[in-house]
N, C-alpha and C positions, 0 to 999 in steps of 0.2 A: 495413232502412231503409225507411220509408214516406214517399212523396212525395204532395203534394197534386196532383191532376190539373190544376189551373189553373196551377201553377207549373212543372211538369216535363213533358217528353215522353219517351217511350221510343222510341229509334231502333234498328232492327235493321240491322246492317251486317256486312260481312266485316272481320275483323281477324286479326292474328297471335295465335294462341291458344297457341302453344308454340314453343320454340326449343331447339336443342342443338348441341353441337360435339364432334367426336371426331378425335383423331390416332391413326392405326393404323400399327404397324410389323409387317410379316409376313416370314417366311422362305420363299422359293420355291426349288425344286430343279430344275435343268435337266440333262438327260442328253444330252451331245453325241455325235455318231457316232464321234469319235476321243477317245482319252485326252488331255486337255489338258496342255500343258507350262506355259503361262502365260496370264494374262488380259490382253488388250490394250485392251479397252473394254467398257462395258455401258451400254445405253440402254433406257429404258422409254418406249414410244410407243403410239399408237392407243388412248387411254383413252376408254371409253364407259361411261356409268352412268345409272341411273334410281333414283328413290326412291319408297317407298310406306309408309304408316302400318301398323305391325304390330299394336300394341295402344295402350292409352291413353297410355303414356309412352315408346314406342319407335318409331323410324323405321328401316326397313331400306334401305340403299343397296346395290344390286346393280350389279356392273360387271365389265368385262374390260379388260385391257391386254396388250400384247405386250412380252416381254423379249427383247432382241437382245444377244447376247454375241459379241464378236470375240475369238477365242482362237487360240493357236498350239499345234501338236502335232508329233509326230515329232521330238522334241528341238529345238523352236523353228525347224524348217526349213520348215514350211508353216503357213498360216493358214486359218481358216474362220469363218463367222458362223452361229451357231445361234439360232433363234427359237422362242419358246414362248408360247402364249396362256395367260393366267392368268385364272380366274374368282374373284370374291370376293363376300362379303356382309358388310357392316359394320352392326352394330346401334348406332344413335346414340340414347342416352338423352336425353329432353327434360329439360333442367335447370330450365326455367320453363314452367309450364302455367297456362292460364286455365280454371278449372273451370266457368265460366259459358257455355261454348260450347253452342249450342242443339241441334245435330244431330251425327250421326256422319259427315256428308258433308264430309270435309276435303279441302283441296288441300295437297299437300306440295311444297315447293321445297327442292332441295338445291343447294348451291354449293360448288365445289372451292376450298378455301383453299390447299392444297398438292397439285399434280398428283403422281401416283405418280412417285417418282424413286428411283434406286439409291443406297443408303447404303453398301453394301459388297458386293463380288463376289469370291468366293474359291473355289479348288479344294478340295474336301473331302479329308480324309485318305486315303480309299480311292482317290482319284485319278481316278475315272471320272464324278463328278458335280460340278456347280458350284452353290454356294449363293449366292443373291442376296437381300439384305435390302432390302425396299422400304418406303418411308414414303408415306402419303397423309393428307390432312386434309379434313374436310367440316364445313360448318355447314348446319343444316337449320331450316326454318321450317314450321310447320303453320298453315294459314289456315282459319278456319271462321266461321260466323255467331255473333254475340254481340249482347247488348243494351247500349245506352249510354243513360243517363239524362241529359237535357240540360235545364238551367234555361231557361225561356222568358223572354225580355226583354219589357219593355212594348212594345206595338205602336207603331211609328213612324207619325206622321200623314202623310198624303199630301202630295205637292207642291202639289196644289190648295189645301190648307189653308195652306201656306206662302205661296202667291201672294196669297191673300186677306188675309193679315196683313202685307203689304208686303215680303215676302221674294221675290226673283226666282226663277223656275223655273230648273232646271239649264241649259236651253237658252238662257235669257236671260243667264246668268252668263258664258258664254264671250265675250260682247261686251266684258266688262270687262277681259279679259286684254290686257296690253301686249305686243305682238309684239317690240318692241325691247328688252325687259327683259334678255335674255341678251346681246345684242350691245352694248347701250348701256353707257355708263360711269355709275357712281354719282356723283350730284352732291351 
């Protein structure tokens, strides 16, 4: 598309050049110090993450979280909490991308839609490990420089021109405002 220089201007600005979203379910295995009899509770806490652009259409989200499992052992006569730190890397594919971004100098923003949480926690058949299914969801945005073409509107003539032609300047117009308008009743 060709634009006449007099009618359009090219503006270089930062804009969202790509976005994506991903829901991940992962299975984690925790080995407690005792053979568990039953699961009493499971929590996912201390979630930390950061994101970076991997290639033209993928953003990597790296993070960690702790899984805490409260379980009973010794035929349900004693309890203990086991904690394990989990590292993960989720690749989020960009579903929409602007091919017009100018440089490879991108800023990546990742936002958690669903914090990591426990979907299921159960004792494995061998009986000495606990399987924990965790779900998490991210939305990512890639921000880069792009060009925007803007149509130039006709130039507005100055207030001086308005004043010469009988129209008051903006400063003069405020004297015409009725202060009792809002308080007063309509007649």
